[in-house]
C-alpha positions as CSV (number, residue, x, y, z in Angstrom):
1,X,0.0,0.0,0.0
2,X,1.1,3.5,-0.8
3,X,0.1,7.0,0.4
4,X,-1.1,10.0,-1.4
5,X,-0.1,12.8,1.0
6,X,-2.0,16.1,0.4
7,X,-2.3,19.6,1.7
8,X,-0.6,21.7,4.3
9,X,-1.7,19.3,7.1
10,X,-0.3,16.3,5.2
11,X,-3.6,14.3,5.0
12,X,-2.9,10.7,4.0
13,X,-5.0,8.6,1.7
14,X,-3.9,5.0,1.6
15,X,-3.9,3.4,-1.9
16,X,-2.5,0.4,-3.5
17,X,1.0,1.1,-5.0
18,X,-0.2,0.0,-8.5
19,X,-3.2,2.4,-8.4
20,X,-1.0,5.2,-7.0
21,X,1.5,4.8,-9.8
22,X,-1.2,5.2,-12.4
23,X,-2.8,8.1,-10.6
24,X,0.6,9.8,-10.3
25,X,1.0,9.8,-14.1
26,X,-2.4,11.4,-14.6
27,X,-2.1,13.9,-11.8
28,X,1.4,15.1,-12.6
29,X,0.3,15.6,-16.2
30,X,-2.6,17.8,-15.1
31,X,-0.4,19.7,-12.6
32,X,2.2,20.4,-15.4
33,X,-0.6,22.2,-17.2
34,X,-1.6,24.1,-14.1
35,X,-5.0,22.4,-14.0
36,X,-7.2,22.0,-10.9
37,X,-9.6,19.1,-10.6
38,X,-11.5,16.9,-8.2
39,X,-10.2,13.5,-7.3
40,X,-13.1,11.2,-6.4
41,X,-13.3,7.6,-5.1
42,X,-15.7,5.2,-3.4
43,X,-15.2,4.4,0.2
44,X,-15.3,0.6,0.9
45,X,-17.7,-0.8,3.4
46,X,-15.0,-1.7,6.0
47,X,-14.2,2.0,6.1
48,X,-17.8,3.3,6.5
49,X,-19.0,3.3,2.8
50,X,-19.9,6.3,0.7
51,X,-17.8,8.5,-1.5
52,X,-15.1,11.1,-1.1
53,X,-13.6,13.8,-3.2
54,X,-10.5,15.9,-2.9
55,X,-9.9,19.2,-4.7
56,X,-6.4,19.0,-6.3
57,X,-4.7,22.4,-7.1
58,X,-1.1,22.9,-8.3
59,X,-0.4,25.3,-5.4
60,X,-1.3,22.7,-2.7
61,X,1.5,20.4,-1.6
62,X,1.2,16.8,-2.9
63,X,3.4,13.8,-2.3
64,X,3.3,10.2,-3.5
65,X,4.8,7.6,-1.2
66,X,5.3,4.0,-2.5
67,X,6.1,1.2,-0.2
68,X,7.1,-1.3,-2.9
69,X,10.6,-1.1,-4.2
70,X,9.8,-1.7,-7.8
71,X,7.6,0.4,-10.1
72,X,4.7,-1.5,-11.5
73,X,4.2,-2.1,-15.2
74,X,1.9,0.6,-16.6
75,X,-1.5,-0.3,-18.1
76,X,-2.0,2.3,-20.8
77,X,-5.8,1.6,-21.0
78,X,-6.1,2.5,-17.3
79,X,-4.2,5.8,-17.8
80,X,-6.4,6.6,-20.8
81,X,-9.6,5.8,-18.9
82,X,-8.6,8.1,-15.9
83,X,-7.3,10.8,-18.2
84,X,-10.6,10.9,-20.1
85,X,-12.5,11.4,-16.8
86,X,-10.0,14.0,-15.6
87,X,-10.4,16.0,-18.8
88,X,-14.0,16.7,-17.6
89,X,-12.7,18.0,-14.3
90,X,-13.3,14.9,-12.1
91,X,-10.6,12.3,-11.9
92,X,-12.3,9.2,-10.6
93,X,-10.5,6.2,-9.1
94,X,-11.9,3.2,-10.9
95,X,-11.0,-0.5,-11.3
96,X,-8.2,-1.4,-13.6
97,X,-9.5,-2.5,-17.1
98,X,-7.9,-5.3,-19.0
99,X,-5.1,-4.2,-21.3
100,X,-5.7,-4.2,-25.0
């Protein structure tokens, strides 16, 4: 599991390293273009259920912490799926699609 550490208070969001690696590519691309957007995800039942969103802005500190020592292989289809959602202003965490 990795951490997305966000904001001046260093709020931590625990995510799978593989998911975090893919999110990092999409988020860094948007930040390079000085784009702000919402990052949204579903909260699992063991954590209380529901949905959460986070406003991501280039001026707010953001850090990615991976616990695995090796970067995962990148699934281009997953990047494209998340990038398409992000282009509408809401980057949603979604299950990984099959490659191809």
